[in-house]
Phi, psi and omega in degrees: 000167177241141179265115177260147182055056178285176171306136182306331180278356179241027182285137172289170180221100176253125181249162171298323175284150175286357181296134173229168183302323182298337181290341177300311180289316181300313182292322181299326185266004176288139179287159176301133184204123182252014186293344176298332178297324177295319178298313181294321180298321178285316183295318184263013171048048177082000177294154179282142176215153181223137174285145178229169181295323180198181180295327180297317179294324178298318177298315182299316180295324177294315180299325184296342181291335194263359178053048182291142176260161189298334180265359174289164183232132169258120180267126181262123178245133181238162181302314185279335187081356177289155184283350181301132174206140183295141176296339176298328179279307185295326181294327177289319178298319183295345174289342183245315188196198179271168174222157182214169177252001177230148178282126181221186182301330182272359183290117178255345186203145176245130173251115181263119179262109174283089198294119174054030180095358181259112185297141172292129194278340190244038185295323181298316178291326178296324180294332180293345177294338182083358179277134180304147184233136167249133177260121177268102182252028186306316180265004192239038185301319182255000182279152174205168177256184184298330183261007179055046183256349184299126180085002184244341186268338178279163173300320180226154169232138180242146180227151177236109188297321181297344177292336185236337184238156183278071174216166190260346181223169171119128173218175180217135174247115179258127184259110180269005180250167176266075179218167184296128180292149180260130184265152177297142177263351189236353183262120180269175187298318181293319179295319179297317179295321177301314179300315181295324179298314182292314180296321179298324179290315188273339181295336176292344180253024183308307184296322179296318180297314180298313181299323181290320176302312183294320180293317178297319179298314182299320180293312180298320179300318182292310186285327178289328177297328181293341178250021173082027181236087183284156178297149178277318178244149171251114183298131174268173177302129181098344180280132173240099186300138177271339178212170170255116179253128179235153178274156179289338181063222181270000179291151184251013183287164181270123183292329177295321177291326177297320178299316178298320182295314180295318178296326179293343176256010175084024184244116175293139186193179171194160170284139171275083191303140182098349177223166175271059184224166190207149179227150183222170183295154177216012192290175188289344180278355182273138176257170181304320180296326176296318179294324176294325175298315177303317181297317180295322176298319179293315180299320181296324179292315179300315181299314182290330181286345180268350181285000000 
């Protein structure tokens, strides 16, 4: 059985990230290992890359390349076309200029968000506009499209390691241009080595991580559909979902209240604002029983909302 609404001090903690408390000890005891550099050198084909404190700093360093003025506009394009966008992205843009969701006369730069691991489908045509592009691959470390172009067509690509790996810090700025690389202002030598140690350990389990994401997604998609909650996205070949997003379907419940309910059961989640959709964790550290717990939490909310 599952205990719902436990004592607050006995609350479980499920995050969108695969990081759990036990990883503090595991990561701390990993030996120094730089083999992740070999992986990146092969993956990025000799392109320059820099470790950053997090994905936000990677975005900031990329933006700093363009000498943006306060009245310039960065247009944000997302996979879904929905207006939802994380404040982590918009807050970095606002340090330089304005942002918009449509391309207009003031657009000096396009930021393409490969949303939650789902690649933006029309990147090649977007590149034909001639407007510089930054690719936000924060949730899409292992995702790709049919032509293997994700992270390669923009001037820069940014990644956020905690979205895919069990650690608390770390981002990457990949420079696809022939220009001087920008270094992190906030990542010290010890932190950088820590990130490399963890990534070096887990990159050897790449296929296992991908398979677990896909298996967890498939299971959640199946069981949530049985209670009238269909998936929002259907993963294509090459997609590695960063979260499980489901539609509200014919249910009439309030998504903001659903968010409160999931958090009250120790599950990080959010409304996919602008749509009648919602997302929860799907990462590789989750077991079938964890997914069944998510389902029971969802069922309890539906039951109580009908009373």
